[in-house]
N, C-alpha and C positions, 0 to 999 in steps of 0.2 A: 651355185656355190655360196655358202654362208660367209659373209665378210665381217671382219672385226668392226666394232662400234666404239663410240666414245668411251663407254664404261670399261671396255676391255683395256684401253690404253691407261685409263685411270687406275684400274686394278693392278696393271703391270707396274705403274709408278709406285704405288704403295708397297709392292713386293720388293722392288729393287732399291728404293730410296736409301735404306741404310748402307748399301754397298757401293753406290756410285757417287761421283762428284756432281754437285749442282754447279755447272760451269758458268762462268761469267759471260755477260754480253758487253762487248766493247764497241766503240765507234771512233771514227776519225773525221774531224772537221775538214781536213785536207781532201780525203777521198770523197766525202760528201760533195764538196765543191766541184771536184772533177766529174763526178757522176751525175750531178744535178738532181740528187735526191738524198733522202736521209736513210742511211744504212746502219743496221744494227746487227753486229756479227756475234752469233751464238758460238762460243769458242769450245767446241768439242775436241779441238786439238789439245785441250787441257784435261780431257777426260782420262781416266785410268786406261792404260795401254796406248794413250795418245790418239784415241778415236772413239766416235759415237758407238762403234760396234760393241763396246763393252755392255751397253744397255740391253741390247737384244740377246746377247749371249748369256748374260746374268739372268734375265727373265726365263730363258729356256732351261738353264740348269736348275734354277729354283722351282720350276714347274714340274720337274721330273718326280716320278714316284720313287719310293725308297728302293724298290727292286731294280728300276732302271738306273738309278745312281750307281748301284753296285756293278752294272754292266759297263759303265763308262760312256763317254760321248765321242763322236767322230764327225769330221767335216772336211770339206776341201775349201781352200782359200788362198788368195795371192798374198795375204799378209795380215790386214787389220782384224778380220773376223777370226783368223787363226790365233792371233795373239789374245784377242778378247775371250775366245772360248777356252784357251789354255789357262788363262788367269782365273776366269770364272770357275772353271772346273777345279783348279788347284785350291782356290779359296773355300771350296765346299767339299774337299776330300774326294773328288771324282777324277778318274783317269781320263786323259784326253789323247785321242789319236788324230793327227792332223795330216792331210794330204796337201802338199804345196807344189806349185809348178817350179821347175828348176831355175826359172829366170826371175823368180820373185826377188824384190830388193833385199840386199844383204842385211840391212837393218831390221827388216821384218823377219827374216829367217832367224837371226840372232835372238830377237825378242821371244819368238815362239819356243825356241830351245831353252831360253832362260827361264821360262815359266814351267818347265818340266814336262812338256808334252812330247809324245813320241811322234816324230815326223817321218813321213814317207814322201819322197820326191817323185814327180812325174813330168811328162812332157807338157808344155804350156798350151794345151788345148782343152776345151771344155769336155770333149769326149774322153781324153786321157784322165782328167781329174775325176770325172764321174765313174769311170770303170775302175780306177785305182781305189777310189773310196769304197766302191762295192766290194772289192776284194778284202779291204781292211775290215769292213763290217762283217763280212762272211767269216773271216778268221777270228775276230775278237768278240763278236756279239754286241759290239757297242751300239748305242742309240745315235742315229744321225741328228745333228743340229744343222739345218741348212743355213748357208750364209745370209739368205734373205727371204726365200720363198717358204716361210713357215709362220704360222699364226703367232706363236710366242715371240719369235724374233721381230716380226713386224710391229707388234704391240709394244715391245721393249724399245725399239727405235723411235716410235712415236712419242716417247716421253721427253725427247729433246725439244720437240715442238711444244709440248705441254709446258715445260719450264720456260721456254721463250715467251709464250703468251702470258705467263705469270709475271715475267720480268719487264716486258715492254707493252704498254697499252697503245691502242689505236693503230695497229699495223694495217696497212692496205694490202700487202703481199708478203708471203713467206716463200723463200726459195731454198731448194736443196739441189745438189747434183743428183744424177740418176745413172746407176749402173744396173744392178739387179733389181733395184726399186724398193728395197726394204725400208730405208729411211723416208723416201718420198711417199710410199703408200701408208706407212705408219703416221707420218706427219699429216697427210691429207685426211686420214681417218679422224684424228683428233681435231684438227682445225675446222673441218667442215661440220663436225659434231658440235662445235662451240659457236661458229658463226659462218653462215653461208656467204657473207659479204667479203670475207678475207680471201683473196686470190691465192691459190697454190700453184706455183710455177717452178718447173724443173729446168735444169740446164745440163747439156750433154755435149761432149766433143763431136764435131762434125765427122771426125775420123773413127767414131764408134757410135754411130747415130741410130742404132736399132730401136731404142725406145721412142725416139722421135718418129721414125717410120711407122712403128706399131701404133703409136698414139694417133697419128694423122690419118692412117688408113683404117684403124679399128680392127686390124688383123695382126696377130702376133708375127713378128719377123725377127728371127734370131740374129745375133751379131755375126758378121762375116769379116774375118781378117782385120780386127781393130788395130789401129796404128796410132796411138796417142800417148803423150807423156803422162796423162792421167791414168796411171796403171790400175787404180781402184775402180775404174768405170768400164772395164773391158768385158763384163759379163752380160748375158742376156737377161731380160725380165723372166720371171716365173709366172705360172698361170694365176697364182693368188695375187701377186703384186700387180700384174697387168690388169686383172679384173678391177682391183681397187683404183688403179690409176685411170682407167677408162671412165669410172663412175665419179671420181672425186677430184681429179686434177684439172686445172683450168687451161694450162698450156705447157709445152716443152719447147725450149729454144736451143739451137745448136750454135757452137762457138768454134773459132779457129784455134789452131795450135799456138799461133803467135799471140792471140788474145789470152789464152791460158797463161802463157809465160809472162805477159805484161801484168796480168792481174795478180799472179803469184808474187812477182817481184814488188809490185806496188804495196801489197800487204806486208811483206818482209821489211821494206824500206820505210813505209809511212807509219806502220803500227808496231814495228819491232817485235813481231811474233812469227814463229815458224809454222808454216802450213805446207802440206803436200800439194802436188798439182791438182788432184781431184777437188780439193777444197776451194781452189781458185776459180773453178768453172762458173759458179753462179755470178761472181763479180765480173768475170769476163763477159757474161751474157748481158749484164747491166750496162757495161761500158760499150758493148757493140749494139745496144738497143736503147740508147739514152732517152729518146723521145717516148718510148713505151713506159718508162719508169719516172719520167720527169715530175718532180714535186711530191712523189710518193714517200711514205714511210715503209721501208722494206726490211724484213728480217731475213738474214742469210745464215744458214747453219754451216759453219766451218767444220768439215767432217773429220779432219785428222791432221796430225803434224809429224808423221813418221817419214822423214826424208833422209835419203842417203847423202850426207853432207859432202861426200867425195865425188858425187855425180849429179850436181845441180843442173837444171835445164836452162839456166841463164848465166 
């Protein structure tokens, strides 16, 4: 399997740069003191649609041929990729068809509808999502844009790490959450293309630890009955993302649900910014493995800030 390289992420960045926010990097002396290391938070919660997913979706839409643009695009997503593809399509005059599980957070359902996409709801299983999407594509002829397991999407997501390394020098480690692996694999592609000495470490909920199991065993293991407040991390890796992760990621750490809540609340209270549970998972990994990161300069990509304020986990 041919894997993306550094130049592919750089090309994606030039393509999407006029359409995405260059998000800020923030830090907290208070959190640094608690964690025992220097943390640099890349705030993709301030990205358009409130999540890094807009990068990959925009690169995918801009990479379409004119004929495929006329067909429209389709995907399945629990929320952030759905909103990202809906807006990227709208901004480029392309019709978007989105399959969403019926238990997706209300804030994410409303966002997708607000961007003008046509939504089809399904049962909250990967099998239901994939079969419903297949029906939608068969009916509409739309072009599938995968939430993570697609070359253009992976390269687009990797531009968050590209910006981070431009904004912060001398990082020892870069951390992302891992669900489907698009952000992790895109980030690892860019980072390892620039410097083999920067560690790429992912964090994953213990209650949805398929990527950890797959990475440690070297054999793909799908997610089984995930039960985590980090709703954006309940998907399995794809064949493309798993192959990149096997080749370029240094480690994956798992964290407790209590740790995710603590880290999420810490960022809300100490930094005064809104993040969703999935975004808190890397900080939770640092707090639960302080000796591992002691004294390091660590970049963390805060993946999104789309939270149902009427249903907070703390």
